Backbone atoms as SQL, in Angstrom:
CREATE TABLE atoms (id INTEGER PRIMARY KEY, chain TEXT, resi INTEGER, resn TEXT, atom TEXT, x REAL, y REAL, z REAL);
INSERT INTO atoms VALUES
  (1, 'A', 1, 'MET', 'N', -90.013, -114.276, -121.282),
  (2, 'A', 1, 'MET', 'CA', -90.925, -114.796, -122.270),
  (3, 'A', 1, 'MET', 'C', -92.083, -115.494, -121.559),
  (4, 'A', 2, 'PRO', 'N', -93.324, -115.072, -121.838),
  (5, 'A', 2, 'PRO', 'CA', -94.455, -115.690, -121.155),
  (6, 'A', 2, 'PRO', 'C', -94.667, -117.127, -121.607),
  (7, 'A', 3, 'GLU', 'N', -95.229, -117.922, -120.700),
  (8, 'A', 3, 'GLU', 'CA', -95.518, -119.309, -121.023),
  (9, 'A', 3, 'GLU', 'C', -96.658, -119.336, -122.033),
  (10, 'A', 4, 'SER', 'N', -96.567, -120.227, -123.019),
  (11, 'A', 4, 'SER', 'CA', -97.601, -120.236, -124.040),
  (12, 'A', 4, 'SER', 'C', -98.371, -121.550, -124.113),
  (13, 'A', 5, 'THR', 'N', -97.774, -122.646, -123.679),
  (14, 'A', 5, 'THR', 'CA', -98.475, -123.924, -123.750),
  (15, 'A', 5, 'THR', 'C', -98.869, -124.365, -122.340),
  (16, 'A', 6, 'PRO', 'N', -99.856, -125.259, -122.246),
  (17, 'A', 6, 'PRO', 'CA', -100.223, -125.758, -120.912),
  (18, 'A', 6, 'PRO', 'C', -99.046, -126.405, -120.181),
  (19, 'A', 7, 'VAL', 'N', -98.202, -127.126, -120.898),
  (20, 'A', 7, 'VAL', 'CA', -97.050, -127.773, -120.257),
  (21, 'A', 7, 'VAL', 'C', -96.082, -126.724, -119.712),
  (22, 'A', 8, 'GLU', 'N', -95.844, -125.655, -120.442),
  (23, 'A', 8, 'GLU', 'CA', -94.956, -124.594, -119.954),
  (24, 'A', 8, 'GLU', 'C', -95.540, -123.906, -118.729),
  (25, 'A', 9, 'LYS', 'N', -96.847, -123.697, -118.732),
  (26, 'A', 9, 'LYS', 'CA', -97.506, -123.081, -117.575),
  (27, 'A', 9, 'LYS', 'C', -97.414, -123.986, -116.349),
  (28, 'A', 10, 'ILE', 'N', -97.687, -125.274, -116.536),
  (29, 'A', 10, 'ILE', 'CA', -97.589, -126.224, -115.415),
  (30, 'A', 10, 'ILE', 'C', -96.161, -126.291, -114.912),
  (31, 'A', 11, 'ARG', 'N', -95.192, -126.308, -115.813),
  (32, 'A', 11, 'ARG', 'CA', -93.782, -126.369, -115.415),
  (33, 'A', 11, 'ARG', 'C', -93.417, -125.156, -114.547),
  (34, 'A', 12, 'SER', 'N', -93.874, -123.972, -114.925),
  (35, 'A', 12, 'SER', 'CA', -93.607, -122.770, -114.123),
  (36, 'A', 12, 'SER', 'C', -94.285, -122.852, -112.760),
  (37, 'A', 13, 'ALA', 'N', -95.520, -123.342, -112.740),
  (38, 'A', 13, 'ALA', 'CA', -96.246, -123.478, -111.473),
  (39, 'A', 13, 'ALA', 'C', -95.558, -124.497, -110.571),
  (40, 'A', 14, 'ILE', 'N', -95.097, -125.594, -111.145),
  (41, 'A', 14, 'ILE', 'CA', -94.397, -126.621, -110.373),
  (42, 'A', 14, 'ILE', 'C', -93.104, -126.066, -109.799),
  (43, 'A', 15, 'THR', 'N', -92.366, -125.337, -110.613),
  (44, 'A', 15, 'THR', 'CA', -91.107, -124.738, -110.148),
  (45, 'A', 15, 'THR', 'C', -91.353, -123.810, -108.971),
  (46, 'A', 16, 'ALA', 'N', -92.369, -122.963, -109.064),
  (47, 'A', 16, 'ALA', 'CA', -92.693, -122.036, -107.973),
  (48, 'A', 16, 'ALA', 'C', -93.119, -122.787, -106.717),
  (49, 'A', 17, 'GLN', 'N', -93.932, -123.822, -106.885),
  (50, 'A', 17, 'GLN', 'CA', -94.389, -124.592, -105.727),
  (51, 'A', 17, 'GLN', 'C', -93.234, -125.322, -105.059),
  (52, 'A', 18, 'LEU', 'N', -92.325, -125.874, -105.865),
  (53, 'A', 18, 'LEU', 'CA', -91.160, -126.559, -105.295),
  (54, 'A', 18, 'LEU', 'C', -90.291, -125.585, -104.505),
  (55, 'A', 19, 'ALA', 'N', -90.123, -124.378, -105.030),
  (56, 'A', 19, 'ALA', 'CA', -89.351, -123.367, -104.298),
  (57, 'A', 19, 'ALA', 'C', -90.018, -123.043, -102.965),
  (58, 'A', 20, 'SER', 'N', -91.355, -122.964, -102.951),
  (59, 'A', 20, 'SER', 'CA', -92.050, -122.667, -101.689),
  (60, 'A', 20, 'SER', 'C', -91.978, -123.834, -100.707),
  (61, 'A', 21, 'LEU', 'N', -91.770, -125.052, -101.224),
  (62, 'A', 21, 'LEU', 'CA', -91.627, -126.215, -100.349),
  (63, 'A', 21, 'LEU', 'C', -90.197, -126.384, -99.836),
  (64, 'A', 22, 'GLY', 'N', -89.254, -125.593, -100.385),
  (65, 'A', 22, 'GLY', 'CA', -87.889, -125.653, -99.888),
  (66, 'A', 22, 'GLY', 'C', -86.843, -126.132, -100.862),
  (67, 'A', 23, 'ALA', 'N', -87.223, -126.394, -102.103),
  (68, 'A', 23, 'ALA', 'CA', -86.229, -126.793, -103.105),
  (69, 'A', 23, 'ALA', 'C', -85.320, -125.617, -103.409),
  (70, 'A', 24, 'ASN', 'N', -84.020, -125.858, -103.389),
  (71, 'A', 24, 'ASN', 'CA', -83.066, -124.770, -103.591),
  (72, 'A', 24, 'ASN', 'C', -82.678, -124.553, -105.041),
  (73, 'A', 25, 'ASP', 'N', -82.533, -125.609, -105.810),
  (74, 'A', 25, 'ASP', 'CA', -82.024, -125.497, -107.171),
  (75, 'A', 25, 'ASP', 'C', -83.120, -125.768, -108.193),
  (76, 'A', 26, 'THR', 'N', -84.107, -124.872, -108.278),
  (77, 'A', 26, 'THR', 'CA', -85.207, -125.098, -109.211),
  (78, 'A', 26, 'THR', 'C', -84.775, -124.913, -110.661),
  (79, 'A', 27, 'ASP', 'N', -83.620, -124.286, -110.896),
  (80, 'A', 27, 'ASP', 'CA', -83.110, -124.189, -112.268),
  (81, 'A', 27, 'ASP', 'C', -82.678, -125.556, -112.783),
  (82, 'A', 28, 'GLY', 'N', -82.417, -126.480, -111.878),
  (83, 'A', 28, 'GLY', 'CA', -82.005, -127.830, -112.248),
  (84, 'A', 28, 'GLY', 'C', -83.173, -128.797, -112.374),
  (85, 'A', 29, 'LEU', 'N', -84.380, -128.292, -112.600),
  (86, 'A', 29, 'LEU', 'CA', -85.567, -129.138, -112.715),
  (87, 'A', 29, 'LEU', 'C', -85.396, -130.121, -113.873),
  (88, 'A', 30, 'ARG', 'N', -85.565, -131.399, -113.565),
  (89, 'A', 30, 'ARG', 'CA', -85.490, -132.449, -114.590),
  (90, 'A', 30, 'ARG', 'C', -86.904, -132.946, -114.879),
  (91, 'A', 31, 'GLU', 'N', -87.162, -133.221, -116.128),
  (92, 'A', 31, 'GLU', 'CA', -88.499, -133.624, -116.560),
  (93, 'A', 31, 'GLU', 'C', -88.425, -134.916, -117.363),
  (94, 'A', 32, 'SER', 'N', -89.332, -135.837, -117.074),
  (95, 'A', 32, 'SER', 'CA', -89.396, -137.113, -117.786),
  (96, 'A', 32, 'SER', 'C', -90.832, -137.358, -118.233),
  (97, 'A', 33, 'ILE', 'N', -90.957, -137.997, -119.373),
  (98, 'A', 33, 'ILE', 'CA', -92.263, -138.422, -119.872),
  (99, 'A', 33, 'ILE', 'C', -92.570, -139.790, -119.262),
  (100, 'A', 34, 'LEU', 'N', -93.793, -139.986, -118.805),
  (101, 'A', 34, 'LEU', 'CA', -94.202, -141.271, -118.234),
  (102, 'A', 34, 'LEU', 'C', -95.030, -142.051, -119.249),
  (103, 'A', 35, 'ILE', 'N', -94.641, -143.292, -119.460),
  (104, 'A', 35, 'ILE', 'CA', -95.324, -144.190, -120.386),
  (105, 'A', 35, 'ILE', 'C', -95.780, -145.418, -119.605),
  (106, 'A', 36, 'ARG', 'N', -97.040, -145.804, -119.780),
  (107, 'A', 36, 'ARG', 'CA', -97.558, -147.015, -119.132),
  (108, 'A', 36, 'ARG', 'C', -98.276, -147.836, -120.199),
  (109, 'A', 37, 'ALA', 'N', -97.897, -149.084, -120.321),
  (110, 'A', 37, 'ALA', 'CA', -98.475, -149.989, -121.325),
  (111, 'A', 37, 'ALA', 'C', -98.364, -149.382, -122.723),
  (112, 'A', 38, 'GLY', 'N', -97.268, -148.683, -122.983),
  (113, 'A', 38, 'GLY', 'CA', -97.024, -148.104, -124.293),
  (114, 'A', 38, 'GLY', 'C', -97.746, -146.802, -124.571),
  (115, 'A', 39, 'LEU', 'N', -98.479, -146.268, -123.576),
  (116, 'A', 39, 'LEU', 'CA', -99.244, -145.038, -123.764),
  (117, 'A', 39, 'LEU', 'C', -98.730, -143.933, -122.847),
  (118, 'A', 40, 'TYR', 'N', -98.748, -142.707, -123.359),
  (119, 'A', 40, 'TYR', 'CA', -98.368, -141.536, -122.566),
  (120, 'A', 40, 'TYR', 'C', -99.348, -141.381, -121.416),
  (121, 'A', 41, 'CYS', 'N', -98.820, -141.269, -120.184),
  (122, 'A', 41, 'CYS', 'CA', -99.725, -141.129, -119.041),
  (123, 'A', 41, 'CYS', 'C', -99.380, -139.955, -118.131),
  (124, 'A', 42, 'GLY', 'N', -98.269, -139.266, -118.377),
  (125, 'A', 42, 'GLY', 'CA', -97.958, -138.119, -117.539),
  (126, 'A', 42, 'GLY', 'C', -96.523, -137.683, -117.643),
  (127, 'A', 43, 'ARG', 'N', -96.127, -136.890, -116.662),
  (128, 'A', 43, 'ARG', 'CA', -94.765, -136.364, -116.577),
  (129, 'A', 43, 'ARG', 'C', -94.283, -136.434, -115.139),
  (130, 'A', 44, 'ARG', 'N', -92.971, -136.590, -115.002),
  (131, 'A', 44, 'ARG', 'CA', -92.346, -136.569, -113.679),
  (132, 'A', 44, 'ARG', 'C', -91.322, -135.443, -113.686),
  (133, 'A', 45, 'TYR', 'N', -91.337, -134.661, -112.620),
  (134, 'A', 45, 'TYR', 'CA', -90.388, -133.565, -112.446),
  (135, 'A', 45, 'TYR', 'C', -89.589, -133.851, -111.183),
  (136, 'A', 46, 'GLN', 'N', -88.280, -133.675, -111.260),
  (137, 'A', 46, 'GLN', 'CA', -87.416, -133.897, -110.096),
  (138, 'A', 46, 'GLN', 'C', -86.495, -132.703, -109.921),
  (139, 'A', 47, 'CYS', 'N', -86.311, -132.342, -108.661),
  (140, 'A', 47, 'CYS', 'CA', -85.493, -131.180, -108.350),
  (141, 'A', 47, 'CYS', 'C', -85.092, -131.215, -106.879),
  (142, 'A', 48, 'ASP', 'N', -83.799, -131.186, -106.614),
  (143, 'A', 48, 'ASP', 'CA', -83.289, -131.038, -105.255),
  (144, 'A', 48, 'ASP', 'C', -83.888, -132.067, -104.288),
  (145, 'A', 49, 'GLY', 'N', -84.093, -133.292, -104.762),
  (146, 'A', 49, 'GLY', 'CA', -84.649, -134.345, -103.924),
  (147, 'A', 49, 'GLY', 'C', -86.168, -134.417, -103.944),
  (148, 'A', 50, 'PHE', 'N', -86.826, -133.371, -104.415),
  (149, 'A', 50, 'PHE', 'CA', -88.281, -133.344, -104.510),
  (150, 'A', 50, 'PHE', 'C', -88.715, -134.009, -105.813),
  (151, 'A', 51, 'GLU', 'N', -89.933, -134.488, -105.824),
  (152, 'A', 51, 'GLU', 'CA', -90.474, -135.109, -107.025),
  (153, 'A', 51, 'GLU', 'C', -91.935, -134.702, -107.178),
  (154, 'A', 52, 'VAL', 'N', -92.316, -134.404, -108.403),
  (155, 'A', 52, 'VAL', 'CA', -93.705, -134.082, -108.718),
  (156, 'A', 52, 'VAL', 'C', -94.125, -135.008, -109.854),
  (157, 'A', 53, 'VAL', 'N', -95.307, -135.587, -109.719),
  (158, 'A', 53, 'VAL', 'CA', -95.846, -136.427, -110.775),
  (159, 'A', 53, 'VAL', 'C', -97.150, -135.792, -111.244),
  (160, 'A', 54, 'TRP', 'N', -97.246, -135.612, -112.563),
  (161, 'A', 54, 'TRP', 'CA', -98.451, -135.062, -113.183),
  (162, 'A', 54, 'TRP', 'C', -99.116, -136.206, -113.929),
  (163, 'A', 55, 'PHE', 'N', -100.237, -136.682, -113.397),
  (164, 'A', 55, 'PHE', 'CA', -101.003, -137.753, -114.021),
  (165, 'A', 55, 'PHE', 'C', -101.980, -137.100, -114.997),
  (166, 'A', 56, 'ILE', 'N', -101.741, -137.267, -116.276),
  (167, 'A', 56, 'ILE', 'CA', -102.487, -136.546, -117.298),
  (168, 'A', 56, 'ILE', 'C', -103.965, -136.932, -117.326),
  (169, 'A', 57, 'GLU', 'N', -104.260, -138.221, -117.313),
  (170, 'A', 57, 'GLU', 'CA', -105.652, -138.648, -117.429),
  (171, 'A', 57, 'GLU', 'C', -106.504, -138.085, -116.294),
  (172, 'A', 58, 'GLU', 'N', -105.967, -138.094, -115.085),
  (173, 'A', 58, 'GLU', 'CA', -106.684, -137.555, -113.926),
  (174, 'A', 58, 'GLU', 'C', -106.476, -136.050, -113.785),
  (175, 'A', 59, 'ASP', 'N', -105.508, -135.502, -114.529),
  (176, 'A', 59, 'ASP', 'CA', -105.092, -134.094, -114.439),
  (177, 'A', 59, 'ASP', 'C', -104.745, -133.738, -112.997),
  (178, 'A', 60, 'GLU', 'N', -103.979, -134.622, -112.365),
  (179, 'A', 60, 'GLU', 'CA', -103.619, -134.480, -110.962),
  (180, 'A', 60, 'GLU', 'C', -102.110, -134.329, -110.808),
  (181, 'A', 61, 'LEU', 'N', -101.719, -133.432, -109.925),
  (182, 'A', 61, 'LEU', 'CA', -100.322, -133.216, -109.571),
  (183, 'A', 61, 'LEU', 'C', -100.104, -133.663, -108.139),
  (184, 'A', 62, 'LYS', 'N', -99.027, -134.409, -107.919),
  (185, 'A', 62, 'LYS', 'CA', -98.663, -134.825, -106.563),
  (186, 'A', 62, 'LYS', 'C', -97.223, -134.393, -106.300),
  (187, 'A', 63, 'PHE', 'N', -97.029, -133.684, -105.200),
  (188, 'A', 63, 'PHE', 'CA', -95.724, -133.167, -104.805),
  (189, 'A', 63, 'PHE', 'C', -95.183, -133.996, -103.641),
  (190, 'A', 64, 'PHE', 'N', -94.014, -134.597, -103.845),
  (191, 'A', 64, 'PHE', 'CA', -93.383, -135.426, -102.827),
  (192, 'A', 64, 'PHE', 'C', -92.085, -134.783, -102.357),
  (193, 'A', 65, 'GLY', 'N', -91.827, -134.854, -101.052),
  (194, 'A', 65, 'GLY', 'CA', -90.594, -134.328, -100.477),
  (195, 'A', 65, 'GLY', 'C', -89.440, -135.286, -100.665),
  (196, 'A', 66, 'PRO', 'N', -88.235, -134.849, -100.294),
  (197, 'A', 66, 'PRO', 'CA', -87.052, -135.690, -100.425),
  (198, 'A', 66, 'PRO', 'C', -87.163, -137.026, -99.684),
  (199, 'A', 67, 'ASP', 'N', -87.979, -137.069, -98.643),
  (200, 'A', 67, 'ASP', 'CA', -88.151, -138.316, -97.887),
  (201, 'A', 67, 'ASP', 'C', -89.290, -139.176, -98.433),
  (202, 'A', 68, 'GLY', 'N', -89.916, -138.751, -99.535),
  (203, 'A', 68, 'GLY', 'CA', -90.997, -139.505, -100.155),
  (204, 'A', 68, 'GLY', 'C', -92.378, -139.163, -99.638),
  (205, 'A', 69, 'THR', 'N', -92.462, -138.259, -98.663),
  (206, 'A', 69, 'THR', 'CA', -93.741, -137.859, -98.087),
  (207, 'A', 69, 'THR', 'C', -94.538, -137.013, -99.076),
  (208, 'A', 70, 'LEU', 'N', -95.817, -137.309, -99.203),
  (209, 'A', 70, 'LEU', 'CA', -96.694, -136.503, -100.039),
  (210, 'A', 70, 'LEU', 'C', -96.943, -135.171, -99.338),
  (211, 'A', 71, 'HIS', 'N', -96.520, -134.073, -99.969),
  (212, 'A', 71, 'HIS', 'CA', -96.704, -132.741, -99.391),
  (213, 'A', 71, 'HIS', 'C', -98.006, -132.094, -99.831),
  (214, 'A', 72, 'TRP', 'N', -98.366, -132.328, -101.095),
  (215, 'A', 72, 'TRP', 'CA', -99.510, -131.613, -101.634),
  (216, 'A', 72, 'TRP', 'C', -99.996, -132.331, -102.868),
  (217, 'A', 73, 'ALA', 'N', -101.290, -132.406, -103.045),
  (218, 'A', 73, 'ALA', 'CA', -101.879, -132.979, -104.251),
  (219, 'A', 73, 'ALA', 'C', -103.035, -132.089, -104.672),
  (220, 'A', 74, 'SER', 'N', -103.147, -131.866, -105.961),
  (221, 'A', 74, 'SER', 'CA', -104.250, -131.058, -106.475),
  (222, 'A', 74, 'SER', 'C', -104.411, -131.334, -107.958),
  (223, 'A', 75, 'ASN', 'N', -105.488, -130.819, -108.519),
  (224, 'A', 75, 'ASN', 'CA', -105.587, -130.925, -109.964),
  (225, 'A', 75, 'ASN', 'C', -104.798, -129.768, -110.580),
  (226, 'A', 76, 'ALA', 'N', -104.520, -129.871, -111.855),
  (227, 'A', 76, 'ALA', 'CA', -103.680, -128.877, -112.523),
  (228, 'A', 76, 'ALA', 'C', -104.303, -127.487, -112.494),
  (229, 'A', 77, 'VAL', 'N', -105.616, -127.402, -112.590),
  (230, 'A', 77, 'VAL', 'CA', -106.294, -126.104, -112.576),
  (231, 'A', 77, 'VAL', 'C', -106.052, -125.396, -111.238),
  (232, 'A', 78, 'GLN', 'N', -106.157, -126.123, -110.134),
  (233, 'A', 78, 'GLN', 'CA', -105.909, -125.533, -108.808),
  (234, 'A', 78, 'GLN', 'C', -104.456, -125.088, -108.678),
  (235, 'A', 79, 'CYS', 'N', -103.544, -125.901, -109.170),
  (236, 'A', 79, 'CYS', 'CA', -102.125, -125.572, -109.097),
  (237, 'A', 79, 'CYS', 'C', -101.842, -124.290, -109.881),
  (238, 'A', 80, 'LEU', 'N', -102.394, -124.188, -111.089),
  (239, 'A', 80, 'LEU', 'CA', -102.203, -122.981, -111.897),
  (240, 'A', 80, 'LEU', 'C', -102.839, -121.759, -111.242),
  (241, 'A', 81, 'ALA', 'N', -104.023, -121.929, -110.661),
  (242, 'A', 81, 'ALA', 'CA', -104.700, -120.808, -109.994),
  (243, 'A', 81, 'ALA', 'C', -103.873, -120.315, -108.814),
  (244, 'A', 82, 'LYS', 'N', -103.305, -121.231, -108.043),
  (245, 'A', 82, 'LYS', 'CA', -102.460, -120.848, -106.912),
  (246, 'A', 82, 'LYS', 'C', -101.234, -120.100, -107.395),
  (247, 'A', 83, 'PHE', 'N', -100.600, -120.599, -108.451),
  (248, 'A', 83, 'PHE', 'CA', -99.420, -119.956, -109.028),
  (249, 'A', 83, 'PHE', 'C', -99.756, -118.556, -109.535),
  (250, 'A', 84, 'GLU', 'N', -100.855, -118.415, -110.269),
  (251, 'A', 84, 'GLU', 'CA', -101.239, -117.119, -110.813),
  (252, 'A', 84, 'GLU', 'C', -101.584, -116.124, -109.710),
  (253, 'A', 85, 'SER', 'N', -102.202, -116.594, -108.618),
  (254, 'A', 85, 'SER', 'CA', -102.503, -115.676, -107.510),
  (255, 'A', 85, 'SER', 'C', -101.225, -115.239, -106.802),
  (256, 'A', 86, 'GLN', 'N', -100.229, -116.149, -106.710),
  (257, 'A', 86, 'GLN', 'CA', -98.933, -115.775, -106.132),
  (258, 'A', 86, 'GLN', 'C', -98.237, -114.740, -107.012),
  (259, 'A', 87, 'LEU', 'N', -98.308, -114.919, -108.332),
  (260, 'A', 87, 'LEU', 'CA', -97.707, -113.951, -109.253),
  (261, 'A', 87, 'LEU', 'C', -98.391, -112.593, -109.131),
  (262, 'A', 88, 'ALA', 'N', -99.713, -112.607, -109.047),
  (263, 'A', 88, 'ALA', 'CA', -100.454, -111.362, -108.919),
  (264, 'A', 88, 'ALA', 'C', -100.084, -110.644, -107.622),
  (265, 'A', 89, 'ALA', 'N', -99.946, -111.399, -106.535),
  (266, 'A', 89, 'ALA', 'CA', -99.566, -110.802, -105.252),
  (267, 'A', 89, 'ALA', 'C', -98.165, -110.210, -105.326),
  (268, 'A', 90, 'GLN', 'N', -97.244, -110.889, -105.992),
  (269, 'A', 90, 'GLN', 'CA', -95.881, -110.370, -106.146),
  (270, 'A', 90, 'GLN', 'C', -95.886, -109.088, -106.967),
  (271, 'A', 91, 'ASN', 'N', -96.705, -109.053, -108.009),
  (272, 'A', 91, 'ASN', 'CA', -96.749, -107.876, -108.876),
  (273, 'A', 91, 'ASN', 'C', -97.337, -106.668, -108.173),
  (274, 'A', 92, 'THR', 'N', -98.230, -106.877, -107.204),
  (275, 'A', 92, 'THR', 'CA', -98.828, -105.737, -106.493),
  (276, 'A', 92, 'THR', 'C', -97.908, -105.245, -105.373),
  (277, 'A', 93, 'THR', 'N', -96.977, -106.091, -104.891),
  (278, 'A', 93, 'THR', 'CA', -96.098, -105.661, -103.815),
  (279, 'A', 93, 'THR', 'C', -94.776, -105.100, -104.308),
  (280, 'A', 94, 'GLN', 'N', -94.467, -105.309, -105.587),
  (281, 'A', 94, 'GLN', 'CA', -93.219, -104.786, -106.125),
  (282, 'A', 94, 'GLN', 'C', -93.437, -103.351, -106.589),
  (283, 'A', 95, 'PRO', 'N', -92.468, -102.464, -106.283),
  (284, 'A', 95, 'PRO', 'CA', -92.606, -101.081, -106.728),
  (285, 'A', 95, 'PRO', 'C', -92.511, -101.009, -108.257),
  (286, 'A', 96, 'ARG', 'N', -93.269, -100.081, -108.813),
  (287, 'A', 96, 'ARG', 'CA', -93.261, -99.913, -110.263),
  (288, 'A', 96, 'ARG', 'C', -92.118, -98.994, -110.678),
  (289, 'A', 97, 'ALA', 'N', -91.538, -99.292, -111.829),
  (290, 'A', 97, 'ALA', 'CA', -90.451, -98.457, -112.360),
  (291, 'A', 97, 'ALA', 'C', -91.033, -97.139, -112.848),
  (292, 'A', 98, 'ALA', 'N', -90.276, -96.082, -112.632),
  (293, 'A', 98, 'ALA', 'CA', -90.757, -94.760, -113.032),
  (294, 'A', 98, 'ALA', 'C', -90.487, -94.490, -114.479);
């Protein structure tokens, strides 16, 4: 089933990026809503010791490793573009069914 909402698209991109960083159990991705001063401010994703924080107002994603080191930071548009280009590359290298 294709992703239909921005949150579903970001979640798929985050899962793919975490797998490329070395996360083994991306099916176990946990998601939390972040609230600051009573207002929605983002989401936190955790998986296999990795953590990703999506700051909504800044539209920024930060990927942290199990040791807390920042591995990668980008805006959501860049993250989605990277994910979509990886999907396109996979689709061109996979043989087509007859």
